[in-house]
Phi, psi and omega in degrees: 000128180280112174314333177294336180291319176294321178294324178293310185302322183286326179288321188294317179302315184292319195264344177072008179203143184293320183290321176298317177293320182304308184291328180295319191262002176063043181226171177276152178305327182293325180294311180304314177304314179298316177301318178295310184303316179297318181294318185292323177294326186282320178281336179084020181221145173289140183251328182229139173260117185274131175228087187068239178269356177258162177222156182225144174294145182273170176305323175297320183294316184300327180287335186242005179295316187294318180290324171304317179290324179298313186297304181309317177290324171294316168310304178309322178300317184296318175301313183296316178296323178285330188281084177286323188256323184235084181302128172231168170120181183269134179229117179255119191224125167284152176209142179284156192304319180287341173283315187294332178262338181262266185291319193302315182310310175298330175291320187291324180301317184290320189284320181290320180298321184286333182222080175290354180267005182264131173270103184267132180235130176247137175241110180279157180170170173288168187290321168308308176309301181297331175286320178290322176298315176303324180287334179269355176096351174300331182230145176285320184208177173196141171275115191219165167286149186294132186293153175283019180204170183283133173281158178286152181307349194265356179233145176243145179231116182254112172302132174240340180206135170250137181229126184282152181266142183225167170263124171248134191228163180300151184304334178265011177296119180286333192272149172258000180274109183304323183286318178302325174288328173287339178271331186268342181254155169301144180268118175256103192271135174287119187318132183285351165289354176258137187295334172291319177293328175290326178307307177304306189305314184293321181293322175290332174294320177299320183268011181056036184265114181239069185293159180280101184286120172258321187215148177232128185223154184265347184252112182301317183296325179298318184296312178306319179296319176289327171303311182305325178280001169090015186278343176169185177245167183216162165250114195212160175285145182275080196283161184287142189290171006283150162262167177309140186293144173083009184281148173241013189286163185265153178241121185239120179292140173289152175298152182284145345280131178268146178307151174231132169266140184244124178256138180199188179257133174240138170204167180277127179291349171269003180297134181289350176260012181309329181292314181285334171299312183296330176286323178301311185295315182296324178288334174290318187294317176298320182300314187293322189285334180299145184293142177226148173284146176291136181279123178297345181281345183224055181271154184303146186234145176288169173305123181062032174245172181244159180214148173278145180250000000 
């Protein structure tokens, strides 16, 4: 069986149209129809019901869709394993939101230019969600915050960025004391369902800080906007730019040693795509090493000093 027939069948099912599948595959609609006819002849069942310009899978087709995806995925794995010099295949990578908007786009630009044969898929989510997807096989790798527990030996975590935790305060806040700011302002908490939120919570517990909690949010950008509006202060990681435009909030360093969150790539060491994953890491290393202009929104700030964003 020609696996191109299975790939074409899956695209037709996903697109619901022979014409749309042809555009996706960059072939003619006649070629798509020929592949489907050949697959139906080989399997011995009608797979598609035509309804005008659209098509729907038959009961027989629905029964084989998942197995067809497995077969196509395994063939792509074989291509990835065999392609030593010109990597090909699908790479499914998860990323936390600050990676999707921050460092990842530049890395992907370099990676995609270098390896055009790789079909790259990005899935956003929280660190806990993405790690679970890697462990369940739904993702090949994920850019996440370092887990607050040890991973099994079948998984590797490589740190690629370290971010200090800082206090962010409204622009009119007069104090330079981060603890005083947390005590005197309403507190906007980064959700404790996030590992970074738990890091902040543990730090405040160690220093006996019990701020008046007003809001708990899952979005760092939303927290920054609310702090900028004078609603309260927060304890967050100094994440990679961009931050929301137009902010004037203050960033205040914590006393040393301040907690840090580590962001890195996690993957299964037995993955057939490990070669592709390590090439992605190499692209990240190259991107970080390349000269970059300093972003004025995130210039270094001294201990207990502020910066306008």
